[in-house]
N, C-alpha and C positions, 0 to 999 in steps of 0.2 A: 428623583427623573426617571420618566420612562423608561422601561425594557423599548418602546418602540419606535424615540426619542433618539437623531442623531447624536452622537457625542464625539469629539474632535477626537480621542482619542479610543483608538482599538480596546476595551475589556475583554484581556484574558483569562480572568480569575471566574471560578465554576460560582455563580449568588447560592445563597442559604437557598433558596426556590428550588434551585437544581439540585442545590445538593440532598432536598428530603426525596424528587424525586428519583434521584440515580437510586435511592436508598430501597425506594417503592419498586421501582423494575429489578432493585439486583436481588430483590428478594421473593419478587414474588420468581427468578429463573432460577435464584436455587432451590425454591421447593420444585415449582417444575420445569424444571430444564438443562438436568447436573446433562454432559457428557454420556452417561454412559444410557438416559433417556434419550438422547439426540440420535447416539450407534443404530438403538433398537430400533428407533423411527424410520431411519433413513432405507433401513435393509425389508420396508414397507415398500408397496408401490400406490401408496399414501404418504406420501415425505413432510405434508402442515398437519400440525398440532392447531388443531380448531380449537382444543381448550385452551389449550394456553394463547393464541390471536385473542380469543373473547374476554379474554380474563384482562388480558394486555392491554385490551382495545376499547373494552367498557366498563371494568370494576374501576384503572385505574385510569379510563380516560386518555390513553397514548394516542389513540388515531385518528382524533378530533383535536389534538394540540395546535395546527398553524392553520386552525377553520376559527372564522370569527364567531365571536358569540351568540353574537345576532342567527348564527343561523346553526348552531347547535352544538360549537364547539369547542375551542377549552381561551382562545384567543391571544394562543401561545406566541413564541418567536422564530429561528430558527435552534437560538440556546436548547433550546429545549427542547424539539426533536434532535438533536445530538448528542445529550448526555444521553439516549434514548437508545439512540444509535450506536454508540460505546458503549452500553451495555449491551443489547443486540450482539454487538462483535466479540463481545465477552465471550456470549455462547453459544456462538454463530446458530443462535436461535433458526429455526425454521418456519417465522415467520413471514408474510405480505407487511410489511411492518416503511423501507423505503421504497414500492412499490405502490402502496396502495395509503397509506398517511402521510408521504412526500411526495413521488412523479407526479401520482396520478391527480391529488389534490391540486398543487399547485398552477398547473394545469387548466383543473376548474375553476383554481383562484383567477388566473389568470383572462377565462371566457366571459366575465363580467356574471356579478349576480345579482342583475337583479331579474330575469327567466328563473321561469321554476319549474325549466329543466335542471339546470343549475344548482340551484336554492338546494333542491329535493335529494340530487346529489350529493354536494356536500355534507347537509343533511345526514342523510345514509350511512356516512362514509364514519362520518365523527361519530357516529352515536355506533360504530358496530354493529349494522343491519348487515351491512355489504363491502363487497372489495370488486375497488378499482382496481387495473391497470389500464398504464398507457399503452398503447397498441406499439413499440417500437423495437428496433432489437437493442437489448440492452448495452449495447458496447457501441451506440450515437455515441456521439461526443457532445458537450455543452458550446455555440454556432454557428452546424451544422444541422442546416436542413433535413430532417431524414427523407429519400427520397418515396415519393404518393408510393407503393406500390398494391395502391385499394383508387377500383373507380366507382362514383358516386353518380347515379344518377339526378335526377330533378324530384323528385320524390322523391329521396335519403334511402334508395338505397345500397347494399352495395355488396362490387364487388373484387375476388384479390387477394390478395396472402401478404403475411409477415411472421417473420422467421427471427426467432433467438426474440421472441419477448419474456420476459424473466415476471414469474407467476401468473402466469394465465390463466391456467386449471387450477389456481388459488377464490379468481376471479369474481365476482357477479358478473362485472358491466370493462367493458373494456372502450375507455377512447381512443378512437380511432382516427389519424390521419388520416383524408381519401384526397386528388383531385374530379374534384364536379363541375362541373356546368359556368358553374360559379368563377372555379379557382379554387386555390389551397381550402381545403373547410377541414375541422372537428367534427367527430362524430361519436353517439354513444349507444351501441351497441349490445345488450344482452347477449351469454353465454351463451344464455336454453334457448334466447332467441331459434326457430327454424334457419337454417342456413350460414349455421355457425359452429366450425370444425376448431374446433381443439384437439393439435396430438401431440402430447408434448417429442421431446429430441430427449438425444442423451445427456445429461449432460456432465459438465465435470465438478464444476459444486454439488454437493446432494440433495445442501441442504437448499441450496437458493434454483430447484425445475428453470427450464425452459420451454416455451413447445414455440413449432407454428401454431400462426389463426389461422386459420381459410375463411375466408367469409364470399358464400352465394346465394345473389339473391335475396343476402338480413338487409330486413328493412332495420334500419337508423332512426336519430332525432341530427339535427344537425347546433350543434350547441353552436360552436366556432366559422364563422365566412375568413376570406382575404383576409380582411384588415388586423384581425387580430387570432386565428387559428394559430401563425406559425410563431406570432409571442410566446402563444401558451404555450407551445410544443419546446421554445426558447424557456422560458424562464420556467418548466419541468426540471429541462438537463441541467440547466449551472447550478437549481441550487440541492439537486440530487446530485452531482456529484463532486459539488462542494458537503454537502451530511456524508456523504458516503467516507468522507474523510477521517469523519466519529465513527464507523463501522472499524472502519482497516485501524483505527488509532486503538478501540478496545481489545480491535484481535489482538495486537503484539501488543502490550498490556497484557492479556492473557496468556501467552504465547513463552514470553521471559517468565513472570511470578510462577509457573510450573513449573520452566527449565531451571530456575533459582533452587525450587522448593525440589526436585527431584535431584539434583547432582548432591546440596546439601542432605538428603538420603541412602544416595546408591556408594555403597564403597567398595575402592581395590584399589590392596597394598596396606590393610587396614583403617584406610585413612578415606574423607568423605569427596566424589572428585568434586567438587566443588573448591575447596578446597586445593586443586593443583592453579597456578597460573599461573599453565596455559587459557584454564577457562577462563580462568577469573575475568580473565583483559577480555575477552569477545565477550561474555556480560556484558562487562560496563561497557563497553565501545555499544552495544545494543540498548545500554539502557540508555545514554548517552542520547543516539537515535532517538529513541520512541518522547524522551523527553525534546528531541529541539521539533520532532514532527505533532508532539500533544498544542506545542504553541502555531507550531501555523493552521491545526484542524479550528483550534478556538479561533484563529484570528477568517478566517473564513466563516464559519456562522454564528459571528459577530456580525462581520460585513454585510451578510446574509442577512441576518436580524433587524436592525439596523438600516440599512438600503443604503448601503452605500455606493459613492459609485465606484468606488477601488472591488470592489466585490469582484465580477472577472477575474481580475489578478491574488486578488485574496483564494480563486477555487482553483485556478493556476498552479502558485505556488504549493496549495495544500493539498492538491492529487498528484503533482510528481514527487511530495516527499512521500506522503503518506502510503502513498502504493506502496512504493521501493521498501518501505519500514517495515512493514508486514510481511512481505513476500522475507526478507531478512530472515525476520523474523518465529515466521509459521517454520522458517527451512534448520533457525538453527536450532528449535524447538524436537527440530524431529533426532534430527544426527547428536545432542548431545543430550539424547535421549537410552542409543544405542540401541538395544536390536528390539528391544518392544517402541519405540519410536517409528522402526516400520514396519508393524502386525498393526492389522485389519482393528484387533482390539481396542487399544488406544486411541485415542481422541486425534491426538496427533495431525494425522494424514487431513480428519477436517477441516483444519483452522491453513492447512496450507493449500486446498482443495480451495476455500473460500479468497483467501490470498493472492489465490493468484487468480480465480477467476472475476475481484475486484481489482486485476490489477489493467483488466482490456475492456470492465465492464465503467459506461461513462465516457467511455475516448484514453487512450494510454499512455502512460509517462509521457511518452513523449513525443505525442499529440501537446500538449498540454503543454511540454514545454514551450515546442514550438508558436504554440499560442501567445504564452508570457512573453516569448523574444516580442513579436509585432507588438506585444501590451505594452511592453515599458523603452519601444523601441532600439532592443541588442540584435546586434546580428544572430541569424535564427543557428538555431543547433547543429550539431552535423543534424545526417539525416532520423530521421525521427527513425524509434523503433513503431 
């Protein structure tokens, strides 16, 4: 059965091809993205590892996983992209995979690939020649059309600004929703074009910086008009939220593995602290939470990959569950490492910051629970956070 062919039941298991992809990505990250390397990078004024991104995007071909083969991509599905994001979450890798290879690619695919502008952009992203970013605030949730804070003229000149755009500083091309004479549209503009300013903001997550994009008479190309632009942004946000759950899963798994290792080596009263019953119970509880989170993340990835009508439900379930588990795992990692877990030299703070930033990215857990209640005809939960 083809990976793209709908199935009657969700498949939560990893295929052999997915396991091979995981092994390749994990090997690369082990060589190029160990915690000490990430810590060293975030201390610089350039938080992106461009060499790692090229190896990941071009050598392994992950940048084009969601791009059809006829456009230069791998023709894979959200299941394979989810595996990549699990491994990137394990490493809190400072690369623009979620923003370029998922959000931007999904938006472009929904614009229709018949035109040269869209197909050319997809090919450039898939081949690793270009990094794209969807210019909406990272906090924007699926199902919410971000307000068009940019205006477009009839001939495609953009004016306005968008705040909180993730990985805009790493992008070569911005996909900008804008309100034009004909209505809502999606426009492409190069970051080095005249009238484009990308101003970094102080980030909480040092490995996924955000920026404010200001456009002043910037000339752009319209990719989609009112008939498809909102659908393109909506598709990107839904897929991004669903696959973000896999990043959160990978992050939580690293935190548990590292904490188990540390508590097995750290001694108190001539015994490993991991042998204390209270800590055993906390780690066992966390393991159970991660197992449940894995099921929800895989369900979301499979639903997106097969085009299941349950995809919005699966995404809402995955985000409301995985966000909480990732934060809990990171908090336990910091606390159970004791004093060393509170230091800058230990990478635990990178995972906690990524977990907290991911918790509000593409919709808060409370927002997803509220959406889920409507999708399954339940009374809405108490006021969403």
